[in-house]
C-alpha positions in Angstrom: 86.4 109.4 143.6 88.4 109.0 140.7 86.2 110.1 138.0 86.5 114.0 139.5 90.3 113.6 139.5 90.1 112.8 135.9 87.7 115.1 135.5 90.1 117.8 137.1 93.5 117.2 134.7 91.0 117.2 131.5 90.2 120.3 132.9 93.6 121.4 133.4 94.7 120.4 129.9 91.6 122.1 128.2 92.0 125.2 130.5 96.7 125.2 129.1 95.6 123.8 126.2 93.1 126.4 124.8 94.5 129.3 126.3 96.6 130.6 124.0 94.6 129.8 120.9 92.2 132.1 122.2 95.2 135.0 122.8 95.9 134.2 119.0 92.1 134.2 118.1 92.2 131.0 116.6 88.5 130.2 118.0 88.1 126.8 115.4 91.0 125.8 116.4 89.8 125.7 120.2 86.3 123.8 119.5 88.3 121.3 117.3 91.1 120.9 120.6 87.8 121.3 122.8 86.5 118.3 121.6 89.1 116.4 121.3 90.2 116.8 125.1 86.2 116.0 126.0 86.2 112.9 123.9 89.4 112.1 125.4 87.3 112.6 128.5 84.7 110.8 128.3 86.6 107.4 126.8 88.8 107.6 129.7 85.4 107.9 131.9 84.0 105.0 130.1 86.5 103.0 130.7 86.6 103.5 134.6 82.6 103.1 134.7 82.0 101.0 132.1 79.9 103.1 130.3 79.1 102.2 126.7 82.6 102.4 124.6 81.5 104.8 121.3 84.6 105.1 118.9 85.7 105.9 115.2 86.2 102.2 114.5 82.9 101.1 116.0 80.4 101.9 113.3 82.9 100.2 110.4 83.0 96.9 112.9 79.2 97.4 112.5 79.0 97.7 108.9 81.5 95.1 107.8 81.7 91.9 110.0 78.1 90.8 109.7 79.1 91.5 105.3 82.1 89.6 106.2 80.7 86.6 108.0 78.6 86.4 105.3 80.8 86.0 102.5 82.9 84.0 105.1 79.9 81.5 105.3 78.7 81.5 101.3 82.8 81.2 100.2 82.6 78.0 102.8 84.8 78.6 105.1 84.4 77.8 108.9 
């Protein structure tokens, strides 16, 4: 039930935000806005239902944490 409420709120924000953009003819801006709203809705639902939580930082952590641990080990860290 809470998931449906979250989706309804984001759908309302999407409707209210895209309508003026499309009235001015800015389709690219409306696509970007829609992508951001959909991503925020996914993040909210992921936290609510414990789904896999992917964000912009996850690939950076996946790439640099192992390298940092290896350097730490080579340099004699804890």
